[in-house]
C-alpha positions in Angstrom: -28.6 -25.2 -20.7 -27.6 -24.1 -24.1 -24.9 -25.8 -26.1 -21.4 -24.2 -25.6 -18.4 -24.2 -27.9 -15.7 -24.0 -25.2 -12.0 -24.2 -25.9 -10.8 -26.7 -23.3 -7.6 -27.4 -25.1 -6.6 -23.7 -24.9 -6.2 -23.9 -21.2 -4.9 -27.4 -20.7 -8.3 -29.2 -20.4 -9.5 -27.2 -17.4 -11.6 -24.0 -17.6 -12.0 -21.7 -14.6 -15.6 -21.4 -13.4 -16.6 -18.3 -11.4 -19.5 -19.1 -9.0 -21.8 -16.1 -8.3 -24.8 -16.0 -6.1 -27.9 -15.4 -8.2 -29.6 -13.2 -5.6 -26.8 -11.1 -4.0 -24.4 -11.2 -7.0 -21.5 -12.0 -4.6 -18.7 -14.0 -6.1 -18.7 -17.2 -3.9 -15.7 -19.1 -5.2 -13.6 -20.1 -8.2 -13.2 -23.7 -9.4 -12.1 -25.6 -12.5 -14.1 -27.8 -14.9 -13.2 -30.2 -17.6 -15.8 -31.1 -20.2 -17.1 -34.0 -18.1 -17.6 -31.8 -15.1 -19.5 -29.3 -17.1 -21.7 -32.0 -18.6 -22.5 -33.4 -15.1 -23.3 -29.9 -13.9 -25.7 -29.3 -16.7 -27.3 -32.7 -16.2 -27.7 -32.6 -12.4 -28.2 -28.9 -11.9 -25.6 -29.0 -9.2 -22.1 -27.5 -9.7 -19.5 -30.2 -10.2 -15.8 -29.4 -10.6 -12.7 -31.3 -11.5 -10.6 -31.5 -8.3 -7.0 -30.9 -9.2 -5.8 -32.4 -5.8 -8.0 -35.5 -6.0 -7.8 -35.8 -9.8 -11.5 -36.7 -10.1 -14.9 -35.1 -10.5 -16.2 -33.4 -7.3 -19.7 -32.1 -6.8 -19.7 -29.2 -4.4 -21.6 -30.3 -1.3 -21.3 -34.0 -1.9 -20.0 -34.4 1.7 -21.4 -31.3 3.5 -24.8 -31.1 1.8 -24.0 -27.4 0.8 -24.8 -27.8 -2.8 -24.6 -25.0 -5.4 -27.9 -25.2 -7.3 -27.4 -23.9 -10.8 -29.5 -21.0 -12.2 -27.5 -20.2 -15.3 -24.2 -20.9 -17.1 -22.5 -18.4 -19.4 -19.2 -18.5 -21.2 -17.0 -15.5 -21.7 -16.2 -13.9 -25.1 -13.0 -16.0 -25.4 -14.8 -19.3 -24.7 -12.4 -20.2 -22.0 -14.1 -19.1 -18.7 -17.5 -19.8 -17.2 -19.8 -17.6 -15.1 -22.2 -19.8 -13.2 -25.0 -18.2 -11.2 -26.3 -20.4 -8.3 -28.5 -20.5 -5.3 -26.2 -21.9 -2.6 -27.3 -24.2 0.1 -25.5 -23.1 3.3 -21.9 -21.6 3.5 -19.7 -22.2 0.5 -16.2 -22.2 1.9 -14.8 -25.3 3.7 -13.9 -23.0 6.6 -17.6 -22.3 7.2 -17.5 -18.8 5.7 -20.2 -17.7 3.3 -17.7 -17.3 0.5 -14.1 -18.4 -0.2 -13.2 -14.7 0.0 -14.4 -14.3 3.6 -17.3 -12.0 2.7 -20.8 -12.1 4.1 -23.1 -13.3 1.4 -26.0 -10.9 1.9 -27.3 -7.6 0.7 -29.7 -5.7 3.1 -31.6 -4.2 0.2 -32.8 -7.7 -0.8 -35.0 -7.7 2.4 -37.3 -5.5 0.5 -37.9 -8.2 -2.0 -38.6 -10.7 0.8 -41.0 -8.2 2.4 -42.9 -7.7 -0.8 -43.4 -11.5 -1.1 -44.3 -11.8 2.5 -47.0 -9.1 2.2 -48.3 -10.7 -1.0 -48.7 -13.9 0.9 -50.6 -12.1 3.6 -52.9 -10.7 1.0 -53.6 -14.1 -0.5 -54.1 -15.9 2.9 -55.5 -13.1 5.1 -54.6 -14.8 8.4 -56.6 -13.6 11.4 -54.7 -11.5 14.0 -52.3 -10.1 11.5 -51.8 -6.3 11.4 -51.2 -6.6 7.6 -54.5 -8.4 7.2 -56.2 -5.7 9.1 -54.8 -3.1 6.8 -56.1 -4.9 3.7 -59.5 -5.3 5.4 -59.6 -1.5 6.1 -59.8 -0.6 2.4 -57.9 1.6 0.0 -58.8 4.9 1.6 -57.4 3.9 5.0 -54.3 2.3 3.5 -53.6 5.4 1.5 -54.2 7.5 4.7 -51.7 5.4 6.6 -49.0 6.1 3.9 -49.7 9.8 4.2 -49.5 9.7 8.0 -46.2 7.9 8.0 -44.8 10.2 5.3 -45.7 13.2 7.4 -44.0 11.6 10.5 -40.9 11.1 8.3 -40.9 14.8 7.3 -41.2 15.9 10.9 -38.3 13.7 12.0 -36.2 14.9 9.1 -36.7 18.5 10.0 -36.8 18.4 13.8 -36.0 14.8 14.9 -33.1 12.4 15.0 -31.6 10.2 12.3 -32.8 7.1 14.2 -36.4 8.3 14.3 -36.2 9.3 10.7 -35.2 5.8 9.7 -37.9 4.3 12.0 -40.7 6.5 10.5 -39.4 6.1 6.9 -39.5 2.3 7.4 -43.1 2.5 8.5 -43.9 4.6 5.5 -42.3 2.1 3.1 -44.0 -0.8 4.7 -47.4 0.8 4.4 -46.6 1.8 0.8 -45.9 -1.8 -0.1 -49.2 -2.8 1.4 -51.0 -0.2 -0.6 -49.3 -1.2 -3.8 -50.0 -4.9 -3.2 -53.7 -4.1 -2.7 -53.7 -2.5 -6.2 -51.9 -5.5 -7.8 -48.6 -3.6 -7.9 -45.3 -4.1 -6.2 -42.1 -2.3 -5.2 -40.5 -3.9 -8.3 -42.8 -1.7 -10.4 -41.4 1.3 -8.6 -37.9 0.1 -9.4 -38.7 -0.3 -13.1 -40.2 3.2 -13.2 -37.1 4.7 -11.5 -34.9 2.8 -14.0 -36.8 4.4 -16.9 -36.3 7.9 -15.4 -32.7 7.4 -14.6 -30.2 9.4 -16.7 -26.5 9.1 -16.3 -24.8 12.4 -16.1 
Protein backbone atom coordinates (compact mmCIF):
# COMPACT_ATOMS: atom_id res chain seq x y z
CA UNK A 1 0.00 0.00 0.00
CA UNK A 2 1.25 3.47 -0.79
CA UNK A 3 1.97 6.05 1.89
CA UNK A 4 -0.94 8.35 2.64
CA UNK A 5 -1.04 11.85 4.04
CA UNK A 6 -4.42 11.65 5.72
CA UNK A 7 -5.83 14.42 7.89
CA UNK A 8 -7.06 12.50 10.96
CA UNK A 9 -7.16 15.66 13.10
CA UNK A 10 -9.64 17.29 10.72
CA UNK A 11 -12.32 14.73 11.61
CA UNK A 12 -11.58 14.14 15.29
CA UNK A 13 -9.12 11.31 14.83
CA UNK A 14 -11.49 8.99 12.95
CA UNK A 15 -11.78 8.78 9.18
CA UNK A 16 -14.77 7.14 7.44
CA UNK A 17 -13.85 4.10 5.35
CA UNK A 18 -16.20 3.05 2.55
CA UNK A 19 -15.89 -0.69 1.89
CA UNK A 20 -16.58 -1.75 -1.70
CA UNK A 21 -16.57 -5.21 -3.27
CA UNK A 22 -13.74 -5.43 -5.78
CA UNK A 23 -15.74 -7.65 -8.16
CA UNK A 24 -19.32 -6.38 -8.00
CA UNK A 25 -18.54 -2.75 -7.02
CA UNK A 26 -21.32 -2.94 -4.42
CA UNK A 27 -20.82 -0.77 -1.33
CA UNK A 28 -20.72 -3.29 1.50
CA UNK A 29 -20.49 -1.14 4.62
CA UNK A 30 -19.11 2.00 6.21
CA UNK A 31 -16.72 1.98 9.15
CA UNK A 32 -14.25 4.30 10.85
CA UNK A 33 -10.48 4.10 11.16
CA UNK A 34 -7.89 5.87 13.22
CA UNK A 35 -4.23 5.86 12.18
CA UNK A 36 -3.56 2.63 14.09
CA UNK A 37 -6.49 0.82 12.46
CA UNK A 38 -5.31 1.87 9.00
CA UNK A 39 -1.78 0.71 9.76
CA UNK A 40 -3.00 -2.71 10.93
CA UNK A 41 -5.22 -2.99 7.83
CA UNK A 42 -2.22 -2.30 5.60
CA UNK A 43 -0.01 -4.74 7.50
CA UNK A 44 -2.44 -7.67 7.69
CA UNK A 45 -4.39 -7.19 4.47
CA UNK A 46 -7.63 -7.52 6.43
CA UNK A 47 -9.86 -4.52 7.14
CA UNK A 48 -9.56 -3.31 10.73
CA UNK A 49 -11.74 -0.53 12.10
CA UNK A 50 -11.78 1.47 15.30
CA UNK A 51 -14.96 0.44 17.11
CA UNK A 52 -16.66 3.50 18.55
CA UNK A 53 -18.80 1.36 20.87
CA UNK A 54 -15.99 -0.89 22.14
CA UNK A 55 -13.35 1.86 21.98
CA UNK A 56 -10.75 -0.49 20.52
CA UNK A 57 -9.42 -1.82 17.23
CA UNK A 58 -11.76 -4.36 15.64
CA UNK A 59 -10.87 -6.55 12.68
CA UNK A 60 -13.98 -7.33 10.65
CA UNK A 61 -14.48 -11.09 10.86
CA UNK A 62 -12.41 -11.65 14.00
CA UNK A 63 -15.35 -13.56 15.52
CA UNK A 64 -17.37 -14.70 12.48
CA UNK A 65 -14.49 -15.47 10.14
CA UNK A 66 -16.09 -13.20 7.52
CA UNK A 67 -12.96 -11.17 6.84
CA UNK A 68 -12.65 -8.37 4.32
CA UNK A 69 -9.49 -9.10 2.33
CA UNK A 70 -7.99 -5.86 1.04
CA UNK A 71 -7.37 -5.33 -2.66
CA UNK A 72 -6.71 -1.58 -2.69
CA UNK A 73 -6.94 1.50 -0.48
CA UNK A 74 -7.47 5.01 -1.84
CA UNK A 75 -7.96 8.35 -0.14
CA UNK A 76 -10.29 11.03 -1.45
CA UNK A 77 -9.24 14.46 -2.68
CA UNK A 78 -9.68 16.05 0.78
CA UNK A 79 -7.56 13.37 2.49
CA UNK A 80 -10.30 12.65 5.01
CA UNK A 81 -12.16 9.61 3.58
CA UNK A 82 -11.00 6.18 2.43
CA UNK A 83 -12.30 3.90 -0.29
CA UNK A 84 -11.23 0.31 0.37
CA UNK A 85 -11.86 -2.37 -2.24
CA UNK A 86 -12.06 -5.88 -0.84
CA UNK A 87 -12.84 -9.49 -1.54
CA UNK A 88 -15.30 -10.37 1.25
CA UNK A 89 -15.40 -13.78 2.90
CA UNK A 90 -19.09 -14.50 3.49
CA UNK A 91 -21.85 -12.01 4.34
CA UNK A 92 -20.73 -8.61 5.61
CA UNK A 93 -23.57 -7.47 7.86
CA UNK A 94 -24.01 -8.86 11.39
CA UNK A 95 -27.63 -9.64 10.39
CA UNK A 96 -26.37 -12.16 7.84
CA UNK A 97 -27.12 -9.92 4.86
CA UNK A 98 -24.58 -9.56 2.05
CA UNK A 99 -24.22 -5.84 2.77
CA UNK A 100 -25.12 -3.47 5.58
CA UNK A 101 -27.60 -1.86 3.18
CA UNK A 102 -29.61 -5.09 2.69
CA UNK A 103 -28.54 -5.53 -0.93
CA UNK A 104 -27.58 -8.76 -2.65
CA UNK A 105 -23.88 -8.65 -3.40
CA UNK A 106 -23.91 -10.10 -6.89
CA UNK A 107 -24.01 -9.03 -10.51
CA UNK A 108 -25.29 -11.61 -13.00
CA UNK A 109 -23.05 -10.20 -15.74
CA UNK A 110 -20.01 -11.36 -13.76
CA UNK A 111 -20.95 -14.98 -14.49
CA UNK A 112 -19.53 -14.43 -17.97
CA UNK A 113 -16.13 -13.82 -16.38
CA UNK A 114 -16.48 -17.03 -14.38
CA UNK A 115 -17.55 -18.92 -17.51
CA UNK A 116 -14.53 -17.62 -19.43
CA UNK A 117 -12.19 -18.88 -16.70
CA UNK A 118 -14.04 -22.22 -16.53
CA UNK A 119 -13.70 -22.76 -20.29
CA UNK A 120 -10.01 -21.79 -20.16
CA UNK A 121 -9.52 -24.41 -17.44
CA UNK A 122 -11.24 -27.01 -19.61
CA UNK A 123 -8.92 -26.08 -22.49
CA UNK A 124 -5.84 -26.62 -20.32
CA UNK A 125 -6.99 -29.85 -18.67
CA UNK A 126 -9.16 -31.40 -21.44
CA UNK A 127 -11.04 -33.77 -19.09
CA UNK A 128 -12.65 -36.82 -20.71
CA UNK A 129 -16.42 -36.84 -21.01
CA UNK A 130 -16.70 -33.03 -21.10
CA UNK A 131 -18.76 -31.48 -23.89
CA UNK A 132 -16.42 -28.49 -23.88
CA UNK A 133 -13.45 -30.83 -24.35
CA UNK A 134 -15.19 -32.47 -27.30
CA UNK A 135 -15.62 -29.06 -28.92
CA UNK A 136 -11.93 -28.26 -28.57
CA UNK A 137 -11.05 -31.66 -30.00
CA UNK A 138 -13.37 -31.13 -32.98
CA UNK A 139 -11.17 -28.33 -34.36
CA UNK A 140 -11.60 -24.70 -35.40
CA UNK A 141 -13.89 -25.35 -38.35
CA UNK A 142 -16.42 -27.30 -36.29
CA UNK A 143 -16.31 -24.78 -33.43
CA UNK A 144 -16.89 -21.92 -35.86
CA UNK A 145 -19.74 -23.87 -37.47
CA UNK A 146 -21.40 -24.32 -34.06
CA UNK A 147 -21.29 -20.57 -33.46
CA UNK A 148 -22.95 -20.04 -36.84
CA UNK A 149 -25.62 -22.66 -36.14
CA UNK A 150 -26.49 -21.14 -32.77
CA UNK A 151 -26.51 -17.62 -34.27
CA UNK A 152 -29.00 -18.80 -36.90
CA UNK A 153 -31.19 -20.38 -34.21
CA UNK A 154 -31.12 -17.07 -32.32
CA UNK A 155 -32.23 -15.18 -35.43
CA UNK A 156 -35.08 -17.63 -36.02
CA UNK A 157 -36.32 -17.27 -32.45
CA UNK A 158 -36.05 -13.47 -32.63
CA UNK A 159 -38.23 -13.39 -35.74
CA UNK A 160 -40.70 -16.17 -35.10
CA UNK A 161 -40.18 -17.56 -31.61
CA UNK A 162 -40.57 -16.59 -27.98
CA UNK A 163 -38.41 -14.43 -25.74
CA UNK A 164 -37.54 -17.47 -23.60
CA UNK A 165 -36.31 -19.40 -26.64
CA UNK A 166 -34.39 -16.36 -27.88
CA UNK A 167 -32.56 -16.17 -24.55
CA UNK A 168 -31.90 -19.92 -24.63
CA UNK A 169 -30.45 -19.95 -28.14
CA UNK A 170 -28.49 -16.73 -27.58
CA UNK A 171 -26.92 -18.27 -24.47
CA UNK A 172 -25.89 -21.27 -26.58
CA UNK A 173 -24.37 -18.94 -29.17
CA UNK A 174 -22.42 -16.99 -26.55
CA UNK A 175 -21.11 -20.15 -24.91
CA UNK A 176 -19.87 -21.55 -28.22
CA UNK A 177 -18.35 -18.17 -29.12
CA UNK A 178 -16.35 -18.14 -25.88
CA UNK A 179 -15.13 -21.66 -26.65
CA UNK A 180 -14.06 -20.55 -30.14
CA UNK A 181 -12.29 -17.45 -28.80
CA UNK A 182 -10.50 -19.50 -26.15
CA UNK A 183 -9.20 -21.93 -28.78
CA UNK A 184 -7.66 -18.92 -30.56
CA UNK A 185 -6.02 -17.59 -27.38
CA UNK A 186 -8.64 -14.86 -27.08
CA UNK A 187 -11.36 -14.11 -24.53
CA UNK A 188 -14.64 -12.35 -23.97
CA UNK A 189 -12.63 -9.60 -22.25
CA UNK A 190 -11.01 -8.91 -25.63
CA UNK A 191 -14.49 -8.29 -27.03
CA UNK A 192 -15.28 -5.94 -24.16
CA UNK A 193 -12.10 -3.94 -24.83
CA UNK A 194 -12.96 -3.70 -28.54
CA UNK A 195 -16.47 -2.47 -27.73
CA UNK A 196 -15.02 0.09 -25.33
CA UNK A 197 -12.80 1.44 -28.10
CA UNK A 198 -15.78 1.77 -30.44
CA UNK A 199 -18.11 3.29 -27.90
CA UNK A 200 -18.96 6.94 -28.40
CA UNK A 201 -21.03 8.95 -25.97
CA UNK A 202 -23.80 10.90 -27.66
